[in-house]
KEDREN-249905 format. One record per atom (N, C-alpha, C): residue number from 1; residue in one letter; atom name; x, y, z. Coordinates in steps of 0.1 Angstrom, whole numbers, plus 5000, padded with zeros to 4 digits. Last residue first. Layout:
// KEDREN-249905
(pt NUM 'A' 'CA' (X Y Z))
...
// end
This chain:
// KEDREN-249905
(pt 185 'D' 'N' (6577 3190 2616))
(pt 185 'D' 'CA' (6568 3180 2613))
(pt 185 'D' 'C' (6554 3185 2612))
(pt 184 'Q' 'N' (6605 3203 2613))
(pt 184 'Q' 'CA' (6591 3209 2611))
(pt 184 'Q' 'C' (6582 3199 2607))
(pt 183 'D' 'N' (6631 3203 2636))
(pt 183 'D' 'CA' (6624 3196 2624))
(pt 183 'D' 'C' (6610 3202 2624))
(pt 182 'D' 'N' (6649 3233 2642))
(pt 182 'D' 'CA' (6640 3222 2646))
(pt 182 'D' 'C' (6634 3216 2634))
(pt 181 'Q' 'N' (6673 3254 2654))
(pt 181 'Q' 'CA' (6668 3247 2642))
(pt 181 'Q' 'C' (6660 3235 2648))
(pt 180 'Q' 'N' (6682 3285 2667))
(pt 180 'Q' 'CA' (6674 3273 2670))
(pt 180 'Q' 'C' (6670 3267 2656))
(pt 179 'V' 'N' (6715 3296 2666))
(pt 179 'V' 'CA' (6701 3298 2660))
(pt 179 'V' 'C' (6694 3285 2662))
(pt 178 'G' 'N' (6741 3295 2674))
(pt 178 'G' 'CA' (6731 3300 2684))
(pt 178 'G' 'C' (6717 3302 2678))
(pt 177 'V' 'N' (6759 3283 2659))
(pt 177 'V' 'CA' (6757 3297 2656))
(pt 177 'V' 'C' (6747 3303 2666))
(pt 176 'E' 'N' (6759 3257 2666))
(pt 176 'E' 'CA' (6772 3264 2667))
(pt 176 'E' 'C' (6770 3279 2665))
(pt 175 'S' 'N' (6734 3241 2685))
(pt 175 'S' 'CA' (6737 3250 2673))
(pt 175 'S' 'C' (6750 3257 2676))
(pt 174 'A' 'N' (6740 3208 2697))
(pt 174 'A' 'CA' (6738 3222 2699))
(pt 174 'A' 'C' (6742 3230 2687))
(pt 173 'T' 'N' (6720 3179 2689))
(pt 173 'T' 'CA' (6733 3186 2691))
(pt 173 'T' 'C' (6729 3200 2695))
(pt 172 'I' 'N' (6704 3149 2685))
(pt 172 'I' 'CA' (6703 3162 2692))
(pt 172 'I' 'C' (6717 3167 2694))
(pt 171 'G' 'N' (6685 3130 2663))
(pt 171 'G' 'CA' (6698 3134 2667))
(pt 171 'G' 'C' (6697 3147 2674))
(pt 170 'L' 'N' (6658 3108 2669))
(pt 170 'L' 'CA' (6663 3122 2667))
(pt 170 'L' 'C' (6677 3124 2671))
(pt 169 'S' 'N' (6636 3086 2657))
(pt 169 'S' 'CA' (6650 3086 2662))
(pt 169 'S' 'C' (6656 3100 2659))
(pt 168 'K' 'N' (6601 3081 2663))
(pt 168 'K' 'CA' (6613 3088 2657))
(pt 168 'K' 'C' (6626 3085 2664))
(pt 167 'G' 'N' (6578 3073 2675))
(pt 167 'G' 'CA' (6583 3065 2664))
(pt 167 'G' 'C' (6595 3071 2657))
(pt 166 'N' 'N' (6568 3106 2684))
(pt 166 'N' 'CA' (6566 3092 2686))
(pt 166 'N' 'C' (6571 3084 2673))
(pt 165 'Y' 'N' (6568 3133 2684))
(pt 165 'Y' 'CA' (6581 3126 2680))
(pt 165 'Y' 'C' (6580 3111 2682))
(pt 164 'Q' 'N' (6543 3142 2691))
(pt 164 'Q' 'CA' (6549 3147 2678))
(pt 164 'Q' 'C' (6561 3139 2674))
(pt 163 'D' 'N' (6531 3139 2714))
(pt 163 'D' 'CA' (6532 3127 2706))
(pt 163 'D' 'C' (6539 3130 2693))
(pt 162 'T' 'N' (6544 3156 2743))
(pt 162 'T' 'CA' (6537 3156 2730))
(pt 162 'T' 'C' (6539 3142 2724))
(pt 161 'L' 'N' (6559 3154 2766))
(pt 161 'L' 'CA' (6547 3160 2767))
(pt 161 'L' 'C' (6538 3160 2754))
(pt 160 'L' 'N' (6584 3141 2759))
(pt 160 'L' 'CA' (6575 3135 2769))
(pt 160 'L' 'C' (6561 3141 2768))
(pt 159 'V' 'N' (6595 3160 2742))
(pt 159 'V' 'CA' (6592 3147 2737))
(pt 159 'V' 'C' (6582 3139 2746))
(pt 158 'R' 'N' (6598 3181 2760))
(pt 158 'R' 'CA' (6590 3183 2748))
(pt 158 'R' 'C' (6586 3170 2743))
(pt 157 'E' 'N' (6617 3170 2778))
(pt 157 'E' 'CA' (6604 3174 2782))
(pt 157 'E' 'C' (6594 3175 2771))
(pt 156 'I' 'N' (6639 3166 2760))
(pt 156 'I' 'CA' (6632 3155 2766))
(pt 156 'I' 'C' (6618 3158 2771))
(pt 155 'V' 'N' (6645 3193 2756))
(pt 155 'V' 'CA' (6641 3185 2744))
(pt 155 'V' 'C' (6633 3172 2750))
(pt 154 'G' 'N' (6653 3200 2782))
(pt 154 'G' 'CA' (6642 3207 2775))
(pt 154 'G' 'C' (6637 3199 2763))
(pt 153 'A' 'N' (6675 3183 2785))
(pt 153 'A' 'CA' (6663 3182 2794))
(pt 153 'A' 'C' (6651 3189 2788))
(pt 152 'L' 'N' (6693 3195 2766))
(pt 152 'L' 'CA' (6687 3181 2764))
(pt 152 'L' 'C' (6675 3179 2773))
(pt 151 'E' 'N' (6698 3219 2779))
(pt 151 'E' 'CA' (6691 3219 2766))
(pt 151 'E' 'C' (6685 3205 2763))
(pt 150 'A' 'N' (6711 3209 2802))
(pt 150 'A' 'CA' (6699 3218 2803))
(pt 150 'A' 'C' (6691 3218 2790))
(pt 149 'A' 'N' (6733 3195 2792))
(pt 149 'A' 'CA' (6723 3188 2799))
(pt 149 'A' 'C' (6710 3196 2800))
(pt 148 'S' 'N' (6742 3205 2758))
(pt 148 'S' 'CA' (6743 3206 2773))
(pt 148 'S' 'C' (6731 3198 2779))
(pt 147 'V' 'N' (6756 3187 2730))
(pt 147 'V' 'CA' (6745 3195 2737))
(pt 147 'V' 'C' (6747 3195 2752))
(pt 146 'G' 'N' (6783 3191 2707))
(pt 146 'G' 'CA' (6777 3184 2718))
(pt 146 'G' 'C' (6766 3193 2725))
(pt 145 'T' 'N' (6774 3209 2677))
(pt 145 'T' 'CA' (6783 3203 2686))
(pt 145 'T' 'C' (6776 3196 2697))
(pt 144 'G' 'N' (6763 3207 2643))
(pt 144 'G' 'CA' (6765 3213 2655))
(pt 144 'G' 'C' (6775 3206 2664))
(pt 143 'V' 'N' (6746 3178 2630))
(pt 143 'V' 'CA' (6752 3192 2628))
(pt 143 'V' 'C' (6753 3198 2641))
(pt 142 'L' 'N' (6746 3145 2618))
(pt 142 'L' 'CA' (6745 3154 2630))
(pt 142 'L' 'C' (6752 3167 2626))
(pt 141 'P' 'N' (6730 3137 2587))
(pt 141 'P' 'CA' (6742 3138 2596))
(pt 141 'P' 'C' (6739 3148 2607))
(pt 140 'Q' 'N' (6700 3118 2585))
(pt 140 'Q' 'CA' (6707 3130 2583))
(pt 140 'Q' 'C' (6719 3131 2592))
(pt 139 'G' 'N' (6688 3095 2594))
(pt 139 'G' 'CA' (6693 3095 2580))
(pt 139 'G' 'C' (6700 3108 2577))
(pt 138 'E' 'N' (6665 3110 2616))
(pt 138 'E' 'CA' (6672 3099 2612))
(pt 138 'E' 'C' (6676 3099 2597))
(pt 137 'D' 'N' (6667 3146 2620))
(pt 137 'D' 'CA' (6660 3134 2617))
(pt 137 'D' 'C' (6669 3123 2614))
(pt 136 'T' 'N' (6678 3166 2646))
(pt 136 'T' 'CA' (6681 3161 2633))
(pt 136 'T' 'C' (6674 3147 2631))
(pt 135 'L' 'N' (6676 3196 2664))
(pt 135 'L' 'CA' (6671 3182 2662))
(pt 135 'L' 'C' (6673 3178 2647))
(pt 134 'V' 'N' (6696 3215 2684))
(pt 134 'V' 'CA' (6693 3212 2670))
(pt 134 'V' 'C' (6688 3198 2669))
(pt 133 'A' 'N' (6692 3238 2711))
(pt 133 'A' 'CA' (6693 3224 2706))
(pt 133 'A' 'C' (6689 3224 2691))
(pt 132 'P' 'N' (6713 3266 2718))
(pt 132 'P' 'CA' (6700 3260 2714))
(pt 132 'P' 'C' (6702 3247 2708))
(pt 131 'A' 'N' (6738 3260 2742))
(pt 131 'A' 'CA' (6734 3267 2730))
(pt 131 'A' 'C' (6721 3260 2726))
(pt 130 'S' 'N' (6760 3260 2769))
(pt 130 'S' 'CA' (6746 3259 2765))
(pt 130 'S' 'C' (6744 3267 2752))
(pt 129 'H' 'N' (6788 3240 2779))
(pt 129 'H' 'CA' (6782 3252 2774))
(pt 129 'H' 'C' (6768 3250 2769))
(pt 128 'A' 'N' (6794 3213 2787))
(pt 128 'A' 'CA' (6791 3223 2797))
(pt 128 'A' 'C' (6784 3235 2791))
(pt 127 'V' 'N' (6780 3185 2769))
(pt 127 'V' 'CA' (6790 3195 2771))
(pt 127 'V' 'C' (6785 3205 2781))
(pt 126 'L' 'N' (6777 3149 2763))
(pt 126 'L' 'CA' (6772 3162 2768))
(pt 126 'L' 'C' (6783 3172 2771))
(pt 125 'P' 'N' (6786 3132 2733))
(pt 125 'P' 'CA' (6788 3135 2747))
(pt 125 'P' 'C' (6782 3149 2751))
(pt 124 'P' 'N' (6758 3133 2710))
(pt 124 'P' 'CA' (6772 3131 2713))
(pt 124 'P' 'C' (6774 3133 2728))
(pt 123 'T' 'N' (6726 3115 2710))
(pt 123 'T' 'CA' (6734 3127 2713))
(pt 123 'T' 'C' (6749 3123 2714))
(pt 122 'R' 'N' (6694 3106 2701))
(pt 122 'R' 'CA' (6709 3103 2699))
(pt 122 'R' 'C' (6717 3115 2701))
(pt 121 'L' 'N' (6666 3093 2713))
(pt 121 'L' 'CA' (6673 3106 2713))
(pt 121 'L' 'C' (6688 3103 2712))
(pt 120 'I' 'N' (6637 3077 2703))
(pt 120 'I' 'CA' (6651 3075 2706))
(pt 120 'I' 'C' (6658 3089 2704))
(pt 119 'T' 'N' (6605 3071 2714))
(pt 119 'T' 'CA' (6614 3081 2708))
(pt 119 'T' 'C' (6628 3078 2712))
(pt 118 'Y' 'N' (6575 3051 2711))
(pt 118 'Y' 'CA' (6588 3054 2716))
(pt 118 'Y' 'C' (6595 3065 2708))
(pt 117 'P' 'N' (6547 3031 2717))
(pt 117 'P' 'CA' (6552 3044 2712))
(pt 117 'P' 'C' (6566 3047 2719))
(pt 116 'L' 'N' (6555 2996 2713))
(pt 116 'L' 'CA' (6549 3007 2721))
(pt 116 'L' 'C' (6554 3020 2715))
(pt 115 'E' 'N' (6567 2973 2703))
(pt 115 'E' 'CA' (6555 2978 2697))
(pt 115 'E' 'C' (6547 2988 2706))
(pt 114 'F' 'N' (6590 2961 2710))
(pt 114 'F' 'CA' (6580 2962 2720))
(pt 114 'F' 'C' (6566 2966 2715))
(pt 113 'E' 'N' (6608 2966 2688))
(pt 113 'E' 'CA' (6600 2953 2689))
(pt 113 'E' 'C' (6589 2953 2699))
(pt 112 'D' 'N' (6620 2990 2696))
(pt 112 'D' 'CA' (6611 2989 2685))
(pt 112 'D' 'C' (6602 2977 2685))
(pt 111 'I' 'N' (6635 2979 2717))
(pt 111 'I' 'CA' (6625 2989 2720))
(pt 111 'I' 'C' (6615 2990 2708))
(pt 110 'M' 'N' (6653 2963 2701))
(pt 110 'M' 'CA' (6644 2957 2711))
(pt 110 'M' 'C' (6632 2967 2715))
(pt 109 'K' 'N' (6667 2984 2688))
(pt 109 'K' 'CA' (6659 2974 2680))
(pt 109 'K' 'C' (6649 2967 2689))
(pt 108 'I' 'N' (6679 2996 2709))
(pt 108 'I' 'CA' (6670 3003 2701))
(pt 108 'I' 'C' (6661 2994 2694))
(pt 107 'A' 'N' (6697 2976 2718))
(pt 107 'A' 'CA' (6686 2980 2727))
(pt 107 'A' 'C' (6675 2988 2719))
(pt 106 'Y' 'N' (6713 2974 2694))
(pt 106 'Y' 'CA' (6705 2962 2699))
(pt 106 'Y' 'C' (6694 2967 2708))
(pt 105 'Q' 'N' (6725 2999 2695))
(pt 105 'Q' 'CA' (6717 2995 2683))
(pt 105 'Q' 'C' (6708 2983 2687))
(pt 104 'H' 'N' (6740 2997 2718))
(pt 104 'H' 'CA' (6729 3006 2718))
(pt 104 'H' 'C' (6720 3003 2706))
(pt 103 'A' 'N' (6758 2976 2711))
(pt 103 'A' 'CA' (6749 2974 2722))
(pt 103 'A' 'C' (6737 2984 2722))
(pt 102 'W' 'N' (6771 2989 2689))
(pt 102 'W' 'CA' (6763 2977 2687))
(pt 102 'W' 'C' (6754 2974 2698))
(pt 101 'L' 'N' (6784 3010 2703))
(pt 101 'L' 'CA' (6774 3013 2693))
(pt 101 'L' 'C' (6765 3001 2690))
(pt 100 'E' 'N' (6802 2996 2719))
(pt 100 'E' 'CA' (6791 3003 2726))
(pt 100 'E' 'C' (6780 3006 2716))
(pt 99 'E' 'N' (6818 2986 2699))
(pt 99 'E' 'CA' (6811 2976 2707))
(pt 99 'E' 'C' (6799 2983 2714))
(pt 98 'Q' 'N' (6828 3010 2689))
(pt 98 'Q' 'CA' (6821 3001 2680))
(pt 98 'Q' 'C' (6812 2991 2688))
(pt 97 'A' 'N' (6842 3022 2711))
(pt 97 'A' 'CA' (6831 3029 2705))
(pt 97 'A' 'C' (6822 3019 2696))
(pt 96 'R' 'N' (6865 3015 2725))
(pt 96 'R' 'CA' (6853 3006 2725))
(pt 96 'R' 'C' (6841 3011 2718))
(pt 95 'S' 'N' (6882 3037 2723))
(pt 95 'S' 'CA' (6885 3025 2715))
(pt 95 'S' 'C' (6874 3015 2715))
(pt 94 'G' 'N' (6860 3067 2725))
(pt 94 'G' 'CA' (6872 3058 2728))
(pt 94 'G' 'C' (6873 3046 2720))
(pt 93 'Y' 'N' (6840 3085 2720))
(pt 93 'Y' 'CA' (6837 3074 2729))
(pt 93 'Y' 'C' (6849 3065 2732))
(pt 92 'W' 'N' (6849 3106 2702))
(pt 92 'W' 'CA' (6840 3108 2713))
(pt 92 'W' 'C' (6840 3098 2724))
(pt 91 'K' 'N' (6867 3092 2685))
(pt 91 'K' 'CA' (6871 3105 2692))
(pt 91 'K' 'C' (6862 3108 2704))
(pt 90 'R' 'N' (6851 3071 2676))
(pt 90 'R' 'CA' (6863 3068 2685))
(pt 90 'R' 'C' (6868 3081 2692))
(pt 89 'L' 'N' (6833 3087 2661))
(pt 89 'L' 'CA' (6828 3078 2672))
(pt 89 'L' 'C' (6840 3075 2682))
(pt 88 'Q' 'N' (6849 3098 2642))
(pt 88 'Q' 'CA' (6843 3107 2651))
(pt 88 'Q' 'C' (6838 3099 2664))
(pt 87 'D' 'N' (6856 3074 2628))
(pt 87 'D' 'CA' (6867 3082 2634))
(pt 87 'D' 'C' (6861 3092 2645))
(pt 86 'G' 'N' (6831 3065 2618))
(pt 86 'G' 'CA' (6838 3058 2628))
(pt 86 'G' 'C' (6849 3065 2635))
(pt 85 'D' 'N' (6806 3092 2615))
(pt 85 'D' 'CA' (6816 3082 2610))
(pt 85 'D' 'C' (6824 3076 2621))
(pt 84 'V' 'N' (6772 3094 2621))
(pt 84 'V' 'CA' (6785 3098 2625))
(pt 84 'V' 'C' (6795 3088 2620))
(pt 83 'E' 'N' (6748 3082 2614))
(pt 83 'E' 'CA' (6749 3097 2612))
(pt 83 'E' 'C' (6763 3102 2615))
(pt 82 'D' 'N' (6738 3057 2618))
(pt 82 'D' 'CA' (6748 3059 2608))
(pt 82 'D' 'C' (6750 3074 2604))
(pt 81 'A' 'N' (6723 3056 2641))
(pt 81 'A' 'CA' (6716 3057 2628))
(pt 81 'A' 'C' (6726 3061 2617))
(pt 80 'T' 'N' (6741 3056 2661))
(pt 80 'T' 'CA' (6733 3044 2660))
(pt 80 'T' 'C' (6724 3044 2647))
(pt 79 'G' 'N' (6755 3079 2665))
(pt 79 'G' 'CA' (6761 3069 2656))
(pt 79 'G' 'C' (6752 3057 2654))
(pt 78 'A' 'N' (6753 3089 2700))
(pt 78 'A' 'CA' (6752 3092 2686))
(pt 78 'A' 'C' (6759 3081 2678))
(pt 77 'M' 'N' (6737 3069 2725))
(pt 77 'M' 'CA' (6748 3076 2719))
(pt 77 'M' 'C' (6746 3079 2705))
(pt 76 'S' 'N' (6704 3077 2737))
(pt 76 'S' 'CA' (6714 3068 2731))
(pt 76 'S' 'C' (6726 3076 2726))
(pt 75 'L' 'N' (6676 3076 2757))
(pt 75 'L' 'CA' (6687 3084 2753))
(pt 75 'L' 'C' (6698 3074 2748))
(pt 74 'M' 'N' (6642 3069 2750))
(pt 74 'M' 'CA' (6656 3063 2754))
(pt 74 'M' 'C' (6666 3073 2748))
(pt 73 'V' 'N' (6610 3067 2761))
(pt 73 'V' 'CA' (6620 3077 2756))
(pt 73 'V' 'C' (6633 3071 2760))
(pt 72 'I' 'N' (6579 3052 2756))
(pt 72 'I' 'CA' (6593 3050 2760))
(pt 72 'I' 'C' (6602 3060 2753))
(pt 71 'K' 'N' (6546 3054 2767))
(pt 71 'K' 'CA' (6556 3059 2758))
(pt 71 'K' 'C' (6570 3055 2765))
(pt 70 'R' 'N' (6529 3042 2785))
(pt 70 'R' 'CA' (6523 3048 2773))
(pt 70 'R' 'C' (6533 3053 2763))
(pt 69 'P' 'N' (6540 3011 2798))
(pt 69 'P' 'CA' (6542 3025 2797))
(pt 69 'P' 'C' (6535 3030 2784))
(pt 68 'L' 'N' (6513 2989 2809))
(pt 68 'L' 'CA' (6525 2991 2801))
(pt 68 'L' 'C' (6527 3007 2800))
(pt 67 'F' 'N' (6502 2972 2837))
(pt 67 'F' 'CA' (6501 2984 2829))
(pt 67 'F' 'C' (6514 2986 2821))
(pt 66 'V' 'N' (6511 2947 2845))
(pt 66 'V' 'CA' (6497 2949 2843))
(pt 66 'V' 'C' (6495 2961 2834))
(pt 65 'S' 'N' (6541 2931 2835))
(pt 65 'S' 'CA' (6534 2943 2839))
(pt 65 'S' 'C' (6519 2942 2836))
(pt 64 'Q' 'N' (6557 2912 2825))
(pt 64 'Q' 'CA' (6551 2909 2838))
(pt 64 'Q' 'C' (6542 2920 2842))
(pt 63 'D' 'N' (6568 2922 2802))
(pt 63 'D' 'CA' (6561 2910 2801))
(pt 63 'D' 'C' (6553 2907 2814))
(pt 62 'L' 'N' (6582 2944 2813))
(pt 62 'L' 'CA' (6570 2947 2804))
(pt 62 'L' 'C' (6562 2934 2803))
(pt 61 'V' 'N' (6603 2931 2826))
(pt 61 'V' 'CA' (6593 2939 2834))
(pt 61 'V' 'C' (6581 2941 2825))
(pt 60 'T' 'N' (6616 2919 2804))
(pt 60 'T' 'CA' (6610 2911 2815))
(pt 60 'T' 'C' (6599 2918 2822))
(pt 59 'A' 'N' (6624 2942 2790))
(pt 59 'A' 'CA' (6615 2932 2784))
(pt 59 'A' 'C' (6608 2924 2794))
(pt 58 'L' 'N' (6642 2952 2809))
(pt 58 'L' 'CA' (6630 2959 2806))
(pt 58 'L' 'C' (6620 2950 2799))
(pt 57 'M' 'N' (6662 2932 2807))
(pt 57 'M' 'CA' (6655 2934 2820))
(pt 57 'M' 'C' (6642 2942 2818))
(pt 56 'Q' 'N' (6670 2938 2781))
(pt 56 'Q' 'CA' (6664 2925 2784))
(pt 56 'Q' 'C' (6656 2925 2797))
(pt 55 'V' 'N' (6681 2962 2785))
(pt 55 'V' 'CA' (6669 2962 2777))
(pt 55 'V' 'C' (6662 2948 2778))
(pt 54 'E' 'N' (6704 2955 2800))
(pt 54 'E' 'CA' (6693 2963 2806))
(pt 54 'E' 'C' (6680 2962 2798))
(pt 53 'D' 'N' (6720 2943 2781))
(pt 53 'D' 'CA' (6715 2935 2792))
(pt 53 'D' 'C' (6703 2942 2798))
(pt 52 'D' 'N' (6725 2965 2764))
(pt 52 'D' 'CA' (6720 2952 2758))
(pt 52 'D' 'C' (6714 2943 2769))
(pt 51 'V' 'N' (6736 2984 2781))
(pt 51 'V' 'CA' (6722 2986 2776))
(pt 51 'V' 'C' (6717 2973 2770))
(pt 50 'P' 'N' (6756 2987 2804))
(pt 50 'P' 'CA' (6752 2974 2797))
(pt 50 'P' 'C' (6738 2975 2791))
(pt 49 'D' 'N' (6772 3018 2798))
(pt 49 'D' 'CA' (6762 3010 2805))
(pt 49 'D' 'C' (6759 2998 2797))
(pt 48 'G' 'N' (6788 3029 2778))
(pt 48 'G' 'CA' (6795 3021 2788))
(pt 48 'G' 'C' (6785 3013 2797))
(pt 47 'V' 'N' (6770 3059 2777))
(pt 47 'V' 'CA' (6779 3050 2769))
(pt 47 'V' 'C' (6787 3042 2780))
(pt 46 'Q' 'N' (6741 3057 2798))
(pt 46 'Q' 'CA' (6753 3064 2793))
(pt 46 'Q' 'C' (6761 3054 2785))
(pt 45 'P' 'N' (6705 3059 2797))
(pt 45 'P' 'CA' (6718 3052 2799))
(pt 45 'P' 'C' (6729 3061 2794))
(pt 44 'L' 'N' (6677 3068 2806))
(pt 44 'L' 'CA' (6689 3077 2803))
(pt 44 'L' 'C' (6702 3069 2805))
(pt 43 'W' 'N' (6644 3065 2798))
(pt 43 'W' 'CA' (6656 3057 2801))
(pt 43 'W' 'C' (6668 3065 2796))
(pt 42 'C' 'N' (6614 3071 2808))
(pt 42 'C' 'CA' (6625 3079 2803))
(pt 42 'C' 'C' (6638 3072 2807))
(pt 41 'L' 'N' (6581 3060 2803))
(pt 41 'L' 'CA' (6595 3056 2807))
(pt 41 'L' 'C' (6605 3065 2800))
(pt 40 'E' 'N' (6551 3070 2818))
(pt 40 'E' 'CA' (6560 3071 2807))
(pt 40 'E' 'C' (6573 3067 2812))
(pt 39 'D' 'N' (6519 3057 2830))
(pt 39 'D' 'CA' (6533 3060 2831))
(pt 39 'D' 'C' (6540 3062 2818))
(pt 38 'G' 'N' (6493 3048 2828))
(pt 38 'G' 'CA' (6496 3061 2822))
(pt 38 'G' 'C' (6511 3065 2823))
(pt 37 'R' 'N' (6493 3029 2857))
(pt 37 'R' 'CA' (6485 3033 2845))
(pt 37 'R' 'C' (6489 3047 2841))
(pt 36 'Q' 'N' (6527 3020 2866))
(pt 36 'Q' 'CA' (6513 3024 2869))
(pt 36 'Q' 'C' (6506 3028 2856))
(pt 35 'F' 'N' (6552 2995 2867))
(pt 35 'F' 'CA' (6545 3006 2860))
(pt 35 'F' 'C' (6531 3008 2865))
(pt 34 'T' 'N' (6576 2988 2890))
(pt 34 'T' 'CA' (6562 2984 2885))
(pt 34 'T' 'C' (6556 2996 2879))
(pt 33 'L' 'N' (6610 2977 2888))
(pt 33 'L' 'CA' (6600 2987 2890))
(pt 33 'L' 'C' (6586 2981 2886))
(pt 32 'K' 'N' (6640 2974 2881))
(pt 32 'K' 'CA' (6632 2967 2891))
(pt 32 'K' 'C' (6621 2977 2896))
(pt 31 'F' 'N' (6657 2986 2863))
(pt 31 'F' 'CA' (6644 2983 2859))
(pt 31 'F' 'C' (6636 2974 2869))
(pt 30 'N' 'N' (6674 3012 2882))
(pt 30 'N' 'CA' (6674 3000 2874))
(pt 30 'N' 'C' (6659 2997 2870))
(pt 29 'G' 'N' (6672 3034 2897))
(pt 29 'G' 'CA' (6685 3031 2892))
(pt 29 'G' 'C' (6686 3019 2883))
(pt 28 'R' 'N' (6646 3058 2892))
(pt 28 'R' 'CA' (6650 3045 2896))
(pt 28 'R' 'C' (6664 3043 2890))
(pt 27 'T' 'N' (6625 3087 2900))
(pt 27 'T' 'CA' (6637 3081 2894))
(pt 27 'T' 'C' (6640 3067 2900))
(pt 26 'V' 'N' (6596 3103 2888))
(pt 26 'V' 'CA' (6603 3096 2899))
(pt 26 'V' 'C' (6615 3089 2892))
(pt 25 'A' 'N' (6577 3132 2881))
(pt 25 'A' 'CA' (6587 3123 2878))
(pt 25 'A' 'C' (6593 3116 2890))
(pt 24 'D' 'N' (6557 3152 2881))
(pt 24 'D' 'CA' (6553 3139 2885))
(pt 24 'D' 'C' (6564 3128 2884))
(pt 23 'Y' 'N' (6568 3175 2869))
(pt 23 'Y' 'CA' (6564 3175 2883))
(pt 23 'Y' 'C' (6561 3161 2889))
(pt 22 'M' 'N' (6593 3180 2849))
(pt 22 'M' 'CA' (6582 3170 2850))
(pt 22 'M' 'C' (6578 3168 2864))
(pt 21 'K' 'N' (6613 3198 2855))
(pt 21 'K' 'CA' (6604 3201 2844))
(pt 21 'K' 'C' (6591 3192 2845))
(pt 20 'K' 'N' (6628 3186 2875))
(pt 20 'K' 'CA' (6623 3199 2877))
(pt 20 'K' 'C' (6612 3203 2867))
(pt 19 'M' 'N' (6635 3162 2862))
(pt 19 'M' 'CA' (6625 3161 2873))
(pt 19 'M' 'C' (6620 3175 2877))
(pt 18 'I' 'N' (6654 3171 2844))
(pt 18 'I' 'CA' (6641 3166 2839))
(pt 18 'I' 'C' (6631 3166 2850))
(pt 17 'L' 'N' (6674 3178 2862))
(pt 17 'L' 'CA' (6668 3188 2854))
(pt 17 'L' 'C' (6655 3184 2848))
(pt 16 'Q' 'N' (6680 3153 2873))
(pt 16 'Q' 'CA' (6674 3163 2882))
(pt 16 'Q' 'C' (6668 3175 2873))
(pt 15 'S' 'N' (6691 3140 2851))
(pt 15 'S' 'CA' (6678 3135 2857))
(pt 15 'S' 'C' (6672 3145 2866))
(pt 14 'L' 'N' (6714 3156 2846))
(pt 14 'L' 'CA' (6703 3154 2836))
(pt 14 'L' 'C' (6690 3150 2843))
(pt 13 'D' 'N' (6737 3160 2861))
(pt 13 'D' 'CA' (6725 3166 2866))
(pt 13 'D' 'C' (6713 3164 2856))
(pt 12 'D' 'N' (6756 3129 2863))
(pt 12 'D' 'CA' (6755 3144 2859))
(pt 12 'D' 'C' (6741 3148 2864))
(pt 11 'H' 'N' (6757 3103 2866))
(pt 11 'H' 'CA' (6763 3111 2877))
(pt 11 'H' 'C' (6763 3126 2873))
(pt 10 'R' 'N' (6731 3079 2860))
(pt 10 'R' 'CA' (6740 3090 2856))
(pt 10 'R' 'C' (6746 3097 2868))
(pt 9 'R' 'N' (6714 3058 2860))
(pt 9 'R' 'CA' (6725 3058 2870))
(pt 9 'R' 'C' (6735 3068 2867))
(pt 8 'S' 'N' (6679 3057 2855))
(pt 8 'S' 'CA' (6692 3063 2852))
(pt 8 'S' 'C' (6702 3060 2864))
(pt 7 'V' 'N' (6647 3061 2845))
(pt 7 'V' 'CA' (6657 3050 2848))
(pt 7 'V' 'C' (6671 3055 2844))
(pt 6 'I' 'N' (6620 3078 2854))
(pt 6 'I' 'CA' (6633 3080 2849))
(pt 6 'I' 'C' (6642 3069 2854))
(pt 5 'V' 'N' (6587 3080 2847))
(pt 5 'V' 'CA' (6596 3071 2854))
(pt 5 'V' 'C' (6610 3072 2847))
(pt 4 'T' 'N' (6563 3102 2851))
(pt 4 'T' 'CA' (6574 3100 2843))
(pt 4 'T' 'C' (6584 3092 2851))
(pt 3 'R' 'N' (6529 3089 2858))
(pt 3 'R' 'CA' (6542 3095 2861))
(pt 3 'R' 'C' (6552 3094 2850))
(pt 2 'G' 'N' (6499 3094 2839))
(pt 2 'G' 'CA' (6507 3088 2850))
(pt 2 'G' 'C' (6520 3096 2852))
(pt 1 'M' 'N' (6468 3109 2833))
(pt 1 'M' 'CA' (6482 3108 2829))
(pt 1 'M' 'C' (6490 3103 2841))
// end
């Protein structure tokens, strides 16, 4: 098994929380990297990052790689699977929500076209309070509230360590009542 390569320019503690869980993790600020045998890619863009351009950089890296990542995990804004209405998107992400949504949808489509195992994790903005994570399958409305970085890091660890979520797009929120709900695949 290779490393977990985290690509992120985030200013919160999500990358560090994942690195504490994945002993072999390394971080990069962009896709100027070389994959090693068995690596997994964990891409953690934020709303406002140029994900449509960055996914093109990823495509170039993949085309030039000797070793491809065995899995891609991408963090995305909520709404890319039509699970959130436009008013809620604008409330969470501001007046550019629709443009950001289109950019994230494009990046997700490109990742699907790579024909590598992948998981998309759709979240509303992160929040400070911690409550158990709720995973919602694609096509289902998001339930609960914004998820904390600590809870999200736990979900990302589970996604990286198993193949259970390969090929899925999961909504991740926090339980409002403090009861863990999880998809039962």
